[in-house]
KEKE-206797 format. One record per residue (C-alpha): residue number from 1; residue in three letters; x, y negated, z. Coordinates in Angstrom, 2 decimals. Last residue first. Example, Ala and Ser with C-alpha at 12.3 -4.5 7.8 and 13.67 -1.06 7.14 Angstrom:
BEGIN
<r><k>2</k><r>SER</r><c1>13.67</c1><c2>1.06</c2><c3>7.14</c3></r>
<r><k>1</k><r>ALA</r><c1>12.30</c1><c2>4.50</c2><c3>7.80</c3></r>
END
This chain:
BEGIN
<r><k>257</k><r>UNK</r><c1>-39.13</c1><c2>-19.29</c2><c3>10.56</c3></r>
<r><k>256</k><r>UNK</r><c1>-35.95</c1><c2>-17.45</c2><c3>8.57</c3></r>
<r><k>255</k><r>UNK</r><c1>-35.27</c1><c2>-14.67</c2><c3>11.24</c3></r>
<r><k>254</k><r>UNK</r><c1>-39.07</c1><c2>-13.81</c2><c3>12.43</c3></r>
<r><k>253</k><r>UNK</r><c1>-40.08</c1><c2>-14.03</c2><c3>8.90</c3></r>
<r><k>252</k><r>UNK</r><c1>-37.10</c1><c2>-12.07</c2><c3>7.72</c3></r>
<r><k>251</k><r>UNK</r><c1>-37.64</c1><c2>-9.18</c2><c3>10.12</c3></r>
<r><k>250</k><r>UNK</r><c1>-41.33</c1><c2>-9.04</c2><c3>9.06</c3></r>
<r><k>249</k><r>UNK</r><c1>-40.59</c1><c2>-9.16</c2><c3>5.23</c3></r>
<r><k>248</k><r>UNK</r><c1>-37.85</c1><c2>-6.13</c2><c3>5.60</c3></r>
<r><k>247</k><r>UNK</r><c1>-40.68</c1><c2>-4.05</c2><c3>7.85</c3></r>
<r><k>246</k><r>UNK</r><c1>-42.81</c1><c2>-4.76</c2><c3>4.85</c3></r>
<r><k>245</k><r>UNK</r><c1>-39.95</c1><c2>-2.99</c2><c3>2.22</c3></r>
<r><k>244</k><r>UNK</r><c1>-39.47</c1><c2>-5.17</c2><c3>-0.95</c3></r>
<r><k>243</k><r>UNK</r><c1>-37.67</c1><c2>-8.25</c2><c3>-0.05</c3></r>
<r><k>242</k><r>UNK</r><c1>-38.76</c1><c2>-10.86</c2><c3>-2.84</c3></r>
<r><k>241</k><r>UNK</r><c1>-36.41</c1><c2>-13.85</c2><c3>-2.56</c3></r>
<r><k>240</k><r>UNK</r><c1>-34.42</c1><c2>-13.20</c2><c3>0.75</c3></r>
<r><k>239</k><r>UNK</r><c1>-33.41</c1><c2>-9.80</c2><c3>-0.84</c3></r>
<r><k>238</k><r>UNK</r><c1>-33.55</c1><c2>-10.57</c2><c3>-4.32</c3></r>
<r><k>237</k><r>UNK</r><c1>-31.34</c1><c2>-13.44</c2><c3>-4.46</c3></r>
<r><k>236</k><r>UNK</r><c1>-28.81</c1><c2>-11.66</c2><c3>-1.51</c3></r>
<r><k>235</k><r>UNK</r><c1>-28.46</c1><c2>-8.69</c2><c3>-4.21</c3></r>
<r><k>234</k><r>UNK</r><c1>-30.15</c1><c2>-5.72</c2><c3>-2.50</c3></r>
<r><k>233</k><r>UNK</r><c1>-30.42</c1><c2>-3.11</c2><c3>-0.22</c3></r>
<r><k>232</k><r>UNK</r><c1>-33.45</c1><c2>-2.34</c2><c3>1.96</c3></r>
<r><k>231</k><r>UNK</r><c1>-34.01</c1><c2>0.29</c2><c3>5.07</c3></r>
<r><k>230</k><r>UNK</r><c1>-30.82</c1><c2>1.81</c2><c3>5.34</c3></r>
<r><k>229</k><r>UNK</r><c1>-31.58</c1><c2>4.10</c2><c3>8.39</c3></r>
<r><k>228</k><r>UNK</r><c1>-30.78</c1><c2>4.26</c2><c3>11.98</c3></r>
<r><k>227</k><r>UNK</r><c1>-34.19</c1><c2>2.54</c2><c3>13.48</c3></r>
<r><k>226</k><r>UNK</r><c1>-33.94</c1><c2>-0.05</c2><c3>10.98</c3></r>
<r><k>225</k><r>UNK</r><c1>-30.89</c1><c2>-1.76</c2><c3>8.73</c3></r>
<r><k>224</k><r>UNK</r><c1>-31.38</c1><c2>-4.18</c2><c3>6.23</c3></r>
<r><k>223</k><r>UNK</r><c1>-28.79</c1><c2>-4.08</c2><c3>3.90</c3></r>
<r><k>222</k><r>UNK</r><c1>-27.40</c1><c2>-7.63</c2><c3>1.77</c3></r>
<r><k>221</k><r>UNK</r><c1>-25.09</c1><c2>-6.84</c2><c3>-1.52</c3></r>
<r><k>220</k><r>UNK</r><c1>-22.60</c1><c2>-9.05</c2><c3>-2.93</c3></r>
<r><k>219</k><r>UNK</r><c1>-22.68</c1><c2>-11.37</c2><c3>-0.08</c3></r>
<r><k>218</k><r>UNK</r><c1>-21.17</c1><c2>-14.57</c2><c3>0.46</c3></r>
<r><k>217</k><r>UNK</r><c1>-22.85</c1><c2>-16.93</c2><c3>0.05</c3></r>
<r><k>216</k><r>UNK</r><c1>-26.82</c1><c2>-16.05</c2><c3>0.54</c3></r>
<r><k>215</k><r>UNK</r><c1>-25.26</c1><c2>-14.07</c2><c3>3.43</c3></r>
<r><k>214</k><r>UNK</r><c1>-22.66</c1><c2>-16.91</c2><c3>5.01</c3></r>
<r><k>213</k><r>UNK</r><c1>-26.52</c1><c2>-18.63</c2><c3>5.25</c3></r>
<r><k>212</k><r>UNK</r><c1>-28.31</c1><c2>-15.43</c2><c3>6.65</c3></r>
<r><k>211</k><r>UNK</r><c1>-26.00</c1><c2>-15.79</c2><c3>9.89</c3></r>
<r><k>210</k><r>UNK</r><c1>-27.71</c1><c2>-12.71</c2><c3>11.25</c3></r>
<r><k>209</k><r>UNK</r><c1>-24.18</c1><c2>-10.67</c2><c3>11.23</c3></r>
<r><k>208</k><r>UNK</r><c1>-22.72</c1><c2>-7.18</c2><c3>10.57</c3></r>
<r><k>207</k><r>UNK</r><c1>-19.78</c1><c2>-7.90</c2><c3>8.44</c3></r>
<r><k>206</k><r>UNK</r><c1>-18.88</c1><c2>-5.15</c2><c3>5.76</c3></r>
<r><k>205</k><r>UNK</r><c1>-15.37</c1><c2>-6.93</c2><c3>3.63</c3></r>
<r><k>204</k><r>UNK</r><c1>-13.23</c1><c2>-5.66</c2><c3>0.65</c3></r>
<r><k>203</k><r>UNK</r><c1>-10.75</c1><c2>-8.13</c2><c3>0.62</c3></r>
<r><k>202</k><r>UNK</r><c1>-11.24</c1><c2>-10.22</c2><c3>-3.10</c3></r>
<r><k>201</k><r>UNK</r><c1>-9.15</c1><c2>-13.59</c2><c3>-2.04</c3></r>
<r><k>200</k><r>UNK</r><c1>-12.36</c1><c2>-15.44</c2><c3>-2.04</c3></r>
<r><k>199</k><r>UNK</r><c1>-13.93</c1><c2>-13.29</c2><c3>0.57</c3></r>
<r><k>198</k><r>UNK</r><c1>-10.87</c1><c2>-14.26</c2><c3>3.14</c3></r>
<r><k>197</k><r>UNK</r><c1>-11.87</c1><c2>-18.12</c2><c3>2.64</c3></r>
<r><k>196</k><r>UNK</r><c1>-15.46</c1><c2>-17.06</c2><c3>3.31</c3></r>
<r><k>195</k><r>UNK</r><c1>-14.24</c1><c2>-15.23</c2><c3>6.28</c3></r>
<r><k>194</k><r>UNK</r><c1>-12.17</c1><c2>-18.15</c2><c3>7.82</c3></r>
<r><k>193</k><r>UNK</r><c1>-15.07</c1><c2>-20.77</c2><c3>6.52</c3></r>
<r><k>192</k><r>UNK</r><c1>-17.59</c1><c2>-18.51</c2><c3>8.93</c3></r>
<r><k>191</k><r>UNK</r><c1>-15.25</c1><c2>-18.61</c2><c3>11.94</c3></r>
<r><k>190</k><r>UNK</r><c1>-15.02</c1><c2>-22.67</c2><c3>11.69</c3></r>
<r><k>189</k><r>UNK</r><c1>-18.85</c1><c2>-22.67</c2><c3>11.08</c3></r>
<r><k>188</k><r>UNK</r><c1>-19.65</c1><c2>-20.67</c2><c3>14.38</c3></r>
<r><k>187</k><r>UNK</r><c1>-17.42</c1><c2>-22.77</c2><c3>16.61</c3></r>
<r><k>186</k><r>UNK</r><c1>-20.25</c1><c2>-25.96</c2><c3>16.66</c3></r>
<r><k>185</k><r>UNK</r><c1>-22.95</c1><c2>-23.27</c2><c3>17.97</c3></r>
<r><k>184</k><r>UNK</r><c1>-21.04</c1><c2>-21.36</c2><c3>20.73</c3></r>
<r><k>183</k><r>UNK</r><c1>-19.61</c1><c2>-18.43</c2><c3>20.09</c3></r>
<r><k>182</k><r>UNK</r><c1>-20.25</c1><c2>-14.48</c2><c3>21.57</c3></r>
<r><k>181</k><r>UNK</r><c1>-22.80</c1><c2>-14.27</c2><c3>18.31</c3></r>
<r><k>180</k><r>UNK</r><c1>-20.11</c1><c2>-15.46</c2><c3>15.75</c3></r>
<r><k>179</k><r>UNK</r><c1>-18.03</c1><c2>-12.18</c2><c3>15.21</c3></r>
<r><k>178</k><r>UNK</r><c1>-21.19</c1><c2>-9.60</c2><c3>14.92</c3></r>
<r><k>177</k><r>UNK</r><c1>-19.33</c1><c2>-6.93</c2><c3>14.22</c3></r>
<r><k>176</k><r>UNK</r><c1>-17.16</c1><c2>-7.68</c2><c3>11.16</c3></r>
<r><k>175</k><r>UNK</r><c1>-14.96</c1><c2>-4.84</c2><c3>8.86</c3></r>
<r><k>174</k><r>UNK</r><c1>-12.13</c1><c2>-5.55</c2><c3>6.87</c3></r>
<r><k>173</k><r>UNK</r><c1>-10.84</c1><c2>-3.70</c2><c3>4.35</c3></r>
<r><k>172</k><r>UNK</r><c1>-7.57</c1><c2>-3.03</c2><c3>2.41</c3></r>
<r><k>171</k><r>UNK</r><c1>-5.93</c1><c2>-3.35</c2><c3>5.81</c3></r>
<r><k>170</k><r>UNK</r><c1>-2.47</c1><c2>-5.00</c2><c3>6.69</c3></r>
<r><k>169</k><r>UNK</r><c1>-2.02</c1><c2>-4.15</c2><c3>9.90</c3></r>
<r><k>168</k><r>UNK</r><c1>-1.22</c1><c2>-8.32</c2><c3>10.64</c3></r>
<r><k>167</k><r>UNK</r><c1>-5.02</c1><c2>-8.81</c2><c3>9.37</c3></r>
<r><k>166</k><r>UNK</r><c1>-6.42</c1><c2>-7.44</c2><c3>12.01</c3></r>
<r><k>165</k><r>UNK</r><c1>-4.31</c1><c2>-9.73</c2><c3>14.11</c3></r>
<r><k>164</k><r>UNK</r><c1>-5.24</c1><c2>-12.75</c2><c3>12.11</c3></r>
<r><k>163</k><r>UNK</r><c1>-9.06</c1><c2>-12.21</c2><c3>12.84</c3></r>
<r><k>162</k><r>UNK</r><c1>-8.66</c1><c2>-11.85</c2><c3>16.37</c3></r>
<r><k>161</k><r>UNK</r><c1>-6.55</c1><c2>-15.19</c2><c3>16.09</c3></r>
<r><k>160</k><r>UNK</r><c1>-9.90</c1><c2>-16.41</c2><c3>14.34</c3></r>
<r><k>159</k><r>UNK</r><c1>-11.74</c1><c2>-15.21</c2><c3>16.95</c3></r>
<r><k>158</k><r>UNK</r><c1>-9.74</c1><c2>-17.13</c2><c3>19.85</c3></r>
<r><k>157</k><r>UNK</r><c1>-9.97</c1><c2>-20.19</c2><c3>18.01</c3></r>
<r><k>156</k><r>UNK</r><c1>-13.82</c1><c2>-19.98</c2><c3>17.92</c3></r>
<r><k>155</k><r>UNK</r><c1>-14.14</c1><c2>-19.30</c2><c3>21.51</c3></r>
<r><k>154</k><r>UNK</r><c1>-11.75</c1><c2>-22.29</c2><c3>22.18</c3></r>
<r><k>153</k><r>UNK</r><c1>-7.93</c1><c2>-21.72</c2><c3>23.20</c3></r>
<r><k>152</k><r>UNK</r><c1>-5.88</c1><c2>-22.19</c2><c3>26.43</c3></r>
<r><k>151</k><r>UNK</r><c1>-7.16</c1><c2>-18.81</c2><c3>28.09</c3></r>
<r><k>150</k><r>UNK</r><c1>-5.66</c1><c2>-16.85</c2><c3>24.71</c3></r>
<r><k>149</k><r>UNK</r><c1>-2.07</c1><c2>-17.71</c2><c3>25.72</c3></r>
<r><k>148</k><r>UNK</r><c1>-0.20</c1><c2>-20.41</c2><c3>23.29</c3></r>
<r><k>147</k><r>UNK</r><c1>2.88</c1><c2>-19.87</c2><c3>21.24</c3></r>
<r><k>146</k><r>UNK</r><c1>1.06</c1><c2>-19.36</c2><c3>18.31</c3></r>
<r><k>145</k><r>UNK</r><c1>-1.36</c1><c2>-22.54</c2><c3>18.08</c3></r>
<r><k>144</k><r>UNK</r><c1>-0.17</c1><c2>-24.75</c2><c3>15.65</c3></r>
<r><k>143</k><r>UNK</r><c1>-0.56</c1><c2>-21.34</c2><c3>13.19</c3></r>
<r><k>142</k><r>UNK</r><c1>-4.40</c1><c2>-22.06</c2><c3>13.81</c3></r>
<r><k>141</k><r>UNK</r><c1>-5.42</c1><c2>-22.59</c2><c3>10.37</c3></r>
<r><k>140</k><r>UNK</r><c1>-7.00</c1><c2>-19.01</c2><c3>9.60</c3></r>
<r><k>139</k><r>UNK</r><c1>-4.04</c1><c2>-18.46</c2><c3>6.65</c3></r>
<r><k>138</k><r>UNK</r><c1>-1.36</c1><c2>-20.06</c2><c3>8.93</c3></r>
<r><k>137</k><r>UNK</r><c1>-1.87</c1><c2>-17.47</c2><c3>11.67</c3></r>
<r><k>136</k><r>UNK</r><c1>-1.78</c1><c2>-15.17</c2><c3>8.58</c3></r>
<r><k>135</k><r>UNK</r><c1>1.13</c1><c2>-16.47</c2><c3>7.21</c3></r>
<r><k>134</k><r>UNK</r><c1>2.54</c1><c2>-16.49</c2><c3>11.31</c3></r>
<r><k>133</k><r>UNK</r><c1>1.62</c1><c2>-13.04</c2><c3>12.07</c3></r>
<r><k>132</k><r>UNK</r><c1>3.54</c1><c2>-12.00</c2><c3>8.79</c3></r>
<r><k>131</k><r>UNK</r><c1>6.64</c1><c2>-13.66</c2><c3>9.65</c3></r>
<r><k>130</k><r>UNK</r><c1>6.88</c1><c2>-12.44</c2><c3>13.36</c3></r>
<r><k>129</k><r>UNK</r><c1>5.95</c1><c2>-8.78</c2><c3>12.02</c3></r>
<r><k>128</k><r>UNK</r><c1>8.81</c1><c2>-8.90</c2><c3>9.97</c3></r>
<r><k>127</k><r>UNK</r><c1>11.14</c1><c2>-10.53</c2><c3>12.50</c3></r>
<r><k>126</k><r>UNK</r><c1>9.97</c1><c2>-7.28</c2><c3>15.08</c3></r>
<r><k>125</k><r>UNK</r><c1>10.40</c1><c2>-4.83</c2><c3>12.41</c3></r>
<r><k>124</k><r>UNK</r><c1>7.02</c1><c2>-3.79</c2><c3>10.34</c3></r>
<r><k>123</k><r>UNK</r><c1>4.74</c1><c2>-1.38</c2><c3>10.22</c3></r>
<r><k>122</k><r>UNK</r><c1>6.44</c1><c2>0.82</c2><c3>12.99</c3></r>
<r><k>121</k><r>UNK</r><c1>2.97</c1><c2>1.46</c2><c3>14.98</c3></r>
<r><k>120</k><r>UNK</r><c1>4.33</c1><c2>-0.57</c2><c3>17.63</c3></r>
<r><k>119</k><r>UNK</r><c1>5.64</c1><c2>-3.23</c2><c3>15.69</c3></r>
<r><k>118</k><r>UNK</r><c1>2.84</c1><c2>-3.90</c2><c3>13.60</c3></r>
<r><k>117</k><r>UNK</r><c1>0.89</c1><c2>-3.61</c2><c3>16.81</c3></r>
<r><k>116</k><r>UNK</r><c1>2.21</c1><c2>-5.92</c2><c3>19.08</c3></r>
<r><k>115</k><r>UNK</r><c1>2.65</c1><c2>-8.97</c2><c3>16.56</c3></r>
<r><k>114</k><r>UNK</r><c1>-0.27</c1><c2>-10.25</c2><c3>16.30</c3></r>
<r><k>113</k><r>UNK</r><c1>-1.18</c1><c2>-10.52</c2><c3>20.29</c3></r>
<r><k>112</k><r>UNK</r><c1>2.84</c1><c2>-11.56</c2><c3>20.41</c3></r>
<r><k>111</k><r>UNK</r><c1>1.69</c1><c2>-14.77</c2><c3>18.34</c3></r>
<r><k>110</k><r>UNK</r><c1>-1.21</c1><c2>-15.63</c2><c3>20.03</c3></r>
<r><k>109</k><r>UNK</r><c1>0.63</c1><c2>-15.58</c2><c3>23.35</c3></r>
<r><k>108</k><r>UNK</r><c1>0.20</c1><c2>-12.17</c2><c3>25.38</c3></r>
<r><k>107</k><r>UNK</r><c1>-1.26</c1><c2>-12.29</c2><c3>29.39</c3></r>
<r><k>106</k><r>UNK</r><c1>-4.28</c1><c2>-12.17</c2><c3>27.99</c3></r>
<r><k>105</k><r>UNK</r><c1>-4.38</c1><c2>-9.42</c2><c3>25.36</c3></r>
<r><k>104</k><r>UNK</r><c1>-7.14</c1><c2>-10.21</c2><c3>22.59</c3></r>
<r><k>103</k><r>UNK</r><c1>-10.67</c1><c2>-8.61</c2><c3>22.84</c3></r>
<r><k>102</k><r>UNK</r><c1>-12.07</c1><c2>-11.20</c2><c3>20.77</c3></r>
<r><k>101</k><r>UNK</r><c1>-15.37</c1><c2>-10.35</c2><c3>21.84</c3></r>
<r><k>100</k><r>UNK</r><c1>-18.09</c1><c2>-9.80</c2><c3>18.97</c3></r>
<r><k>99</k><r>UNK</r><c1>-15.54</c1><c2>-7.36</c2><c3>17.29</c3></r>
<r><k>98</k><r>UNK</r><c1>-12.98</c1><c2>-7.94</c2><c3>14.27</c3></r>
<r><k>97</k><r>UNK</r><c1>-11.89</c1><c2>-4.39</c2><c3>12.86</c3></r>
<r><k>96</k><r>UNK</r><c1>-9.36</c1><c2>-3.92</c2><c3>10.32</c3></r>
<r><k>95</k><r>UNK</r><c1>-10.26</c1><c2>-0.63</c2><c3>7.87</c3></r>
<r><k>94</k><r>UNK</r><c1>-7.14</c1><c2>0.74</c2><c3>6.00</c3></r>
<r><k>93</k><r>UNK</r><c1>-5.26</c1><c2>1.35</c2><c3>9.36</c3></r>
<r><k>92</k><r>UNK</r><c1>-7.86</c1><c2>2.86</c2><c3>11.13</c3></r>
<r><k>91</k><r>UNK</r><c1>-8.58</c1><c2>5.08</c2><c3>7.68</c3></r>
<r><k>90</k><r>UNK</r><c1>-4.98</c1><c2>6.31</c2><c3>8.14</c3></r>
<r><k>89</k><r>UNK</r><c1>-4.31</c1><c2>6.96</c2><c3>11.67</c3></r>
<r><k>88</k><r>UNK</r><c1>-7.70</c1><c2>9.03</c2><c3>11.34</c3></r>
<r><k>87</k><r>UNK</r><c1>-6.02</c1><c2>10.90</c2><c3>8.55</c3></r>
<r><k>86</k><r>UNK</r><c1>-3.10</c1><c2>11.83</c2><c3>10.08</c3></r>
<r><k>85</k><r>UNK</r><c1>-4.68</c1><c2>12.10</c2><c3>13.31</c3></r>
<r><k>84</k><r>UNK</r><c1>-6.89</c1><c2>15.19</c2><c3>11.75</c3></r>
<r><k>83</k><r>UNK</r><c1>-10.13</c1><c2>15.29</c2><c3>13.36</c3></r>
<r><k>82</k><r>UNK</r><c1>-11.58</c1><c2>14.07</c2><c3>9.98</c3></r>
<r><k>81</k><r>UNK</r><c1>-12.70</c1><c2>11.20</c2><c3>8.00</c3></r>
<r><k>80</k><r>UNK</r><c1>-12.54</c1><c2>11.71</c2><c3>4.29</c3></r>
<r><k>79</k><r>UNK</r><c1>-9.46</c1><c2>10.05</c2><c3>2.43</c3></r>
<r><k>78</k><r>UNK</r><c1>-10.61</c1><c2>8.64</c2><c3>-0.99</c3></r>
<r><k>77</k><r>UNK</r><c1>-10.40</c1><c2>4.74</c2><c3>0.33</c3></r>
<r><k>76</k><r>UNK</r><c1>-12.27</c1><c2>5.53</c2><c3>3.20</c3></r>
<r><k>75</k><r>UNK</r><c1>-14.77</c1><c2>8.51</c2><c3>3.35</c3></r>
<r><k>74</k><r>UNK</r><c1>-17.36</c1><c2>9.62</c2><c3>5.94</c3></r>
<r><k>73</k><r>UNK</r><c1>-18.99</c1><c2>12.81</c2><c3>5.65</c3></r>
<r><k>72</k><r>UNK</r><c1>-22.20</c1><c2>14.29</c2><c3>7.31</c3></r>
<r><k>71</k><r>UNK</r><c1>-22.75</c1><c2>15.21</c2><c3>10.15</c3></r>
<r><k>70</k><r>UNK</r><c1>-21.28</c1><c2>14.09</c2><c3>14.06</c3></r>
<r><k>69</k><r>UNK</r><c1>-19.99</c1><c2>10.70</c2><c3>13.40</c3></r>
<r><k>68</k><r>UNK</r><c1>-16.92</c1><c2>9.76</c2><c3>15.42</c3></r>
<r><k>67</k><r>UNK</r><c1>-17.41</c1><c2>5.79</c2><c3>16.89</c3></r>
<r><k>66</k><r>UNK</r><c1>-14.03</c1><c2>4.30</c2><c3>16.54</c3></r>
<r><k>65</k><r>UNK</r><c1>-14.00</c1><c2>6.13</c2><c3>13.36</c3></r>
<r><k>64</k><r>UNK</r><c1>-13.00</c1><c2>3.03</c2><c3>10.82</c3></r>
<r><k>63</k><r>UNK</r><c1>-16.38</c1><c2>3.59</c2><c3>9.40</c3></r>
<r><k>62</k><r>UNK</r><c1>-18.13</c1><c2>5.07</c2><c3>12.15</c3></r>
<r><k>61</k><r>UNK</r><c1>-17.95</c1><c2>1.57</c2><c3>13.84</c3></r>
<r><k>60</k><r>UNK</r><c1>-19.36</c1><c2>0.01</c2><c3>10.82</c3></r>
<r><k>59</k><r>UNK</r><c1>-22.54</c1><c2>2.27</c2><c3>11.30</c3></r>
<r><k>58</k><r>UNK</r><c1>-22.69</c1><c2>1.66</c2><c3>14.71</c3></r>
<r><k>57</k><r>UNK</r><c1>-22.53</c1><c2>-1.79</c2><c3>14.37</c3></r>
<r><k>56</k><r>UNK</r><c1>-25.67</c1><c2>-1.64</c2><c3>12.66</c3></r>
<r><k>55</k><r>UNK</r><c1>-27.38</c1><c2>1.16</c2><c3>14.08</c3></r>
<r><k>54</k><r>UNK</r><c1>-30.38</c1><c2>-0.44</c2><c3>14.27</c3></r>
<r><k>53</k><r>UNK</r><c1>-30.64</c1><c2>-1.26</c2><c3>18.18</c3></r>
<r><k>52</k><r>UNK</r><c1>-30.80</c1><c2>-4.63</c2><c3>18.07</c3></r>
<r><k>51</k><r>UNK</r><c1>-32.70</c1><c2>-5.47</c2><c3>14.76</c3></r>
<r><k>50</k><r>UNK</r><c1>-31.46</c1><c2>-5.90</c2><c3>11.19</c3></r>
<r><k>49</k><r>UNK</r><c1>-28.48</c1><c2>-7.34</c2><c3>9.60</c3></r>
<r><k>48</k><r>UNK</r><c1>-25.55</c1><c2>-5.72</c2><c3>7.42</c3></r>
<r><k>47</k><r>UNK</r><c1>-23.60</c1><c2>-7.98</c2><c3>5.10</c3></r>
<r><k>46</k><r>UNK</r><c1>-21.37</c1><c2>-6.52</c2><c3>2.13</c3></r>
<r><k>45</k><r>UNK</r><c1>-18.81</c1><c2>-7.92</c2><c3>0.03</c3></r>
<r><k>44</k><r>UNK</r><c1>-17.47</c1><c2>-6.14</c2><c3>-2.52</c3></r>
<r><k>43</k><r>UNK</r><c1>-13.79</c1><c2>-5.94</c2><c3>-3.07</c3></r>
<r><k>42</k><r>UNK</r><c1>-13.47</c1><c2>-1.65</c2><c3>-4.12</c3></r>
<r><k>41</k><r>UNK</r><c1>-16.79</c1><c2>-0.93</c2><c3>-4.37</c3></r>
<r><k>40</k><r>UNK</r><c1>-19.13</c1><c2>0.48</c2><c3>-1.16</c3></r>
<r><k>39</k><r>UNK</r><c1>-21.17</c1><c2>3.30</c2><c3>-1.15</c3></r>
<r><k>38</k><r>UNK</r><c1>-23.66</c1><c2>3.79</c2><c3>1.29</c3></r>
<r><k>37</k><r>UNK</r><c1>-25.56</c1><c2>7.08</c2><c3>2.64</c3></r>
<r><k>36</k><r>UNK</r><c1>-27.36</c1><c2>7.54</c2><c3>6.20</c3></r>
<r><k>35</k><r>UNK</r><c1>-29.06</c1><c2>10.64</c2><c3>7.51</c3></r>
<r><k>34</k><r>UNK</r><c1>-30.18</c1><c2>9.27</c2><c3>10.55</c3></r>
<r><k>33</k><r>UNK</r><c1>-27.57</c1><c2>7.01</c2><c3>12.45</c3></r>
<r><k>32</k><r>UNK</r><c1>-28.59</c1><c2>5.95</c2><c3>15.66</c3></r>
<r><k>31</k><r>UNK</r><c1>-30.20</c1><c2>9.43</c2><c3>17.28</c3></r>
<r><k>30</k><r>UNK</r><c1>-30.68</c1><c2>8.62</c2><c3>20.81</c3></r>
<r><k>29</k><r>UNK</r><c1>-31.31</c1><c2>12.66</c2><c3>22.77</c3></r>
<r><k>28</k><r>UNK</r><c1>-27.31</c1><c2>11.88</c2><c3>23.51</c3></r>
<r><k>27</k><r>UNK</r><c1>-25.71</c1><c2>9.22</c2><c3>21.41</c3></r>
<r><k>26</k><r>UNK</r><c1>-26.38</c1><c2>10.86</c2><c3>18.44</c3></r>
<r><k>25</k><r>UNK</r><c1>-24.64</c1><c2>9.96</c2><c3>15.03</c3></r>
<r><k>24</k><r>UNK</r><c1>-25.68</c1><c2>11.31</c2><c3>11.12</c3></r>
<r><k>23</k><r>UNK</r><c1>-24.21</c1><c2>10.42</c2><c3>8.16</c3></r>
<r><k>22</k><r>UNK</r><c1>-25.45</c1><c2>11.88</c2><c3>5.27</c3></r>
<r><k>21</k><r>UNK</r><c1>-22.78</c1><c2>10.38</c2><c3>2.96</c3></r>
<r><k>20</k><r>UNK</r><c1>-21.12</c1><c2>7.26</c2><c3>3.85</c3></r>
<r><k>19</k><r>UNK</r><c1>-18.11</c1><c2>6.34</c2><c3>1.24</c3></r>
<r><k>18</k><r>UNK</r><c1>-16.33</c1><c2>3.43</c2><c3>1.02</c3></r>
<r><k>17</k><r>UNK</r><c1>-12.98</c1><c2>1.75</c2><c3>-1.01</c3></r>
<r><k>16</k><r>UNK</r><c1>-15.23</c1><c2>3.28</c2><c3>-4.11</c3></r>
<r><k>15</k><r>UNK</r><c1>-12.78</c1><c2>5.14</c2><c3>-6.79</c3></r>
<r><k>14</k><r>UNK</r><c1>-9.01</c1><c2>4.57</c2><c3>-7.08</c3></r>
<r><k>13</k><r>UNK</r><c1>-6.06</c1><c2>5.22</c2><c3>-4.22</c3></r>
<r><k>12</k><r>UNK</r><c1>-3.26</c1><c2>2.88</c2><c3>-5.42</c3></r>
<r><k>11</k><r>UNK</r><c1>-4.26</c1><c2>0.48</c2><c3>-2.76</c3></r>
<r><k>10</k><r>UNK</r><c1>-4.25</c1><c2>-3.36</c2><c3>-1.96</c3></r>
<r><k>9</k><r>UNK</r><c1>-4.61</c1><c2>-5.60</c2><c3>0.77</c3></r>
<r><k>8</k><r>UNK</r><c1>-5.54</c1><c2>-9.03</c2><c3>0.59</c3></r>
<r><k>7</k><r>UNK</r><c1>-3.83</c1><c2>-11.93</c2><c3>0.26</c3></r>
<r><k>6</k><r>UNK</r><c1>-2.01</c1><c2>-14.24</c2><c3>2.57</c3></r>
<r><k>5</k><r>UNK</r><c1>1.72</c1><c2>-12.53</c2><c3>2.42</c3></r>
<r><k>4</k><r>UNK</r><c1>1.06</c1><c2>-10.83</c2><c3>-0.50</c3></r>
<r><k>3</k><r>UNK</r><c1>0.27</c1><c2>-6.68</c2><c3>-0.04</c3></r>
<r><k>2</k><r>UNK</r><c1>1.51</c1><c2>-3.66</c2><c3>-1.18</c3></r>
<r><k>1</k><r>UNK</r><c1>-0.07</c1><c2>-0.33</c2><c3>-0.24</c3></r>
END
């Protein structure tokens, strides 16, 4: 895999970036994903929305195997997710993740948060990791904060650091799990602007979010989930203007009015 200092990763693998086939996930007796099928093309930008408990976050966490599915198949860059540690490592390296909470190490500086994983995994030397981290901190417009600790930053700044940290592992796919939901309204725009810039670079993206302005502007496809299933999938214009399913119509009616 190769990557420019500030662009998305590329990969020699052909075919879709992500494939889910008949994926099921249970938490005890709760059936969180019910036979989900999804194919994501390379460079495609997908927004996933739906009510609380619909399976949105579980779906993207199954892609990078933070949650292990119990039935069906998950394939990332042509490699199926199995119990093989090498397969899991390759998938998690390919699919970077940004969470609701920033999950930064409070005792480390911004720069150290970004360089820790590349150095410990052998992806880069210390000098290489420092240079890569600074390039991504520049990319998310926060390089001037590199020597500060997370507690010295605003929520929006911390989330941009979290994005830079994920990018430092040089993923070809970025997964966002409601990345603005923990932010004050005035901080949401700076994080969305960073995501929009990544999308314009051609990064494959799946974002769980209710920021419908972002979906209209960036998404190639909007997916609506309910009760562990994909109910509707369509380009933004069709999805917002002509939703086909009554459940989607009701959800959008509550969200947009």
